[in-house]
N, C-alpha and C positions, 0 to 999 in steps of 0.2 A: 512826714510832716512834723514840724517842731511843736512841742507842747508849750503853752504859755502859762507860766506860774508867776504869781505876785507874792512878794515877801514884805511884810511890814511889822514894825513894833507898834503896839497899840496899848494904851492905858485901859484900865477896866471901864472907864467912862467913854471909851471909843475915840480918844484923841490919838492922832497919828502924826501930828506936827512935830518935827524934829528939833524945833527951837526950844531953848530952855535946858537942854541936856538932861532932862529928867530920866532918860533911859540908862545913862551911864552907870549908875550904882548897881545895876543888875547884870553887868557884863562880868562874868566869872568864868572859871575853867569849864563848868558844865554848859553854860550858855555858848562859850566859844566852840565846844565840841558839837553842840547841836547845830550851830551855824556851819561848822566845817563839814557836817554830814550832808549838807545840801549839795547835790551834784553841780559841778562846774557847768555853767550855762555856755551854749554855743553863741548866744547873742543876748544883749541887754536892751530893754526898752525903758526909757525914762520920759517923764513929763517935763515940760520946760522948767517949772519951779524946782523940781528935784535936781535937774541937770545944773541949774544955777547954784543950788545949794552945794552940790559936789564940787563945782568950780571954786566956790568960796572956801570949801574945805582944803583946797590945795594950798591956801595961804596959812590956815590955822594948823593943819596936821598933814603936811605933805607926805609923810610915811604911812598914812592910813591904809590898811589892807583893801578897803573898798576902792580907793583910788587905783591901786595896783590891778584890781579886777576890771575896773572901767578901762584902764589904759591897755590892758592885754586882751580885751574882748571886743568884738564888733558891737558898737553901741548906737542905738537909734533913738533920737529925741523926737517925740510927738509934740508938735507945737503949731498953733495957727498964727502965732505972732513973730516967730523967729524966721529969718530967711532960710529957705530950703537949701540943702547942699552940705558938703563936707565941712566940718568945723575943725577937725584935727585928723590925723592919719586914720583912726578907726572910729571916729564919731561923725554921724550923719544926721542932719535934721531932715525929717520927712516933710514931704510937700503938702499941698492943699488938700489932697485926698488921702488922709492917713489910713483909712479902712483898706483901700487897695494896696497901699504900700506895706501895711502890716501883714496882710494876707500873702503878698508876694514873698516877703522875707520869711514868713512862717513856712511856706511851701518850698522854700529853697534848700531845705536840709532837714536833718533829724536832730534829736537831742532836745534841749530845753532853751526857751527864751525866758529870761527872768526880768520881771518888772521890779525895780528897786524903788521903794517908797511910792511916790506918784499916785496919791489917792484919786485924783481926778481921772487919770488914765485908767486906773483899776475899775472905777465905776463905768467908764466908757466901754472898756473891754467886756464887762459883765453885760451891759445893754446890748452890745453887738453880738453876744454869744460866742466870744473868742477866748475868754479866760477859762483855762482848764483846771487851775488849782489856785486856791487862796491859802497862803501859809502865814499864819499869824503867831506872833509871840506876844501874848497878853501879859503885861507887866502889872504887878499888884500895887498900883498907885492910881489915885484919882487926880488928874491934872486940873480939871475944872474948865479950862478954856483953851481953845485952839482948834485947829482943823480936825474934823471928825472924818472917819472913813466914809461913813454914809450920811452925807449932808443931803437934805431935801432939795431936789432940783427938778426942773421940768423934765418930763420923760423918764424919771426914775420911778420905777414901780417896785414891787417886791422882787427880790432875787432869791428864790429858794436854793438853799445850799444843803449838801449832805456831808456830815462829818466823816472824814476817811481815816483820821488818826488823831490821837491826843495823848498828851502826857504832861505831868507836873514836874517841873524841875525843883531842885532843892531850895532855890531862892524864891520860890512862890510863883515863878513865871509859868504860864501854861503855853505849851506849844500845840497849836491847833492847825489841822489841815482840812480844808474843805474843797469839794468839787461841786460844780453846779448840779442841782438835783434834777432828775428827770421830771418833766412837766406832766 
């Protein structure tokens, strides 16, 4: 069974919104090496807004390495507003019952399923008990406004997590890995 891992860049005040490009000053050789150490996933999971953001990136930075990853990996978009079905050769929008679809994809192989960005999807996976790892790069900047990883929403309760590894990079970024804590 595939392990589901989510990877996000987050400010110290909890913002994970990629607009504003506040993350870019922290991308250096050490950060590139930390990201390169993440095992190549067997599949990607994206929320609708993250998928649309990556599609917009095709115009801004068509040579982006993340687009190469998306284009070369089976990618599944979890959305209740997009029509289900294949969007491109390797990109599929999941249908009206994403819980069953995610579990079917998860059970169809080994390795890792990686959630890129997609904070709403990350929260949903936590509520469903399906997220195996939360991998955060906490950047030493307070952004002030934007989408937070843990916005208060109906049905969101506490999500106990256990720190499995941590390290500080030379540029002040903290790389943190969490797993769901045993209840």
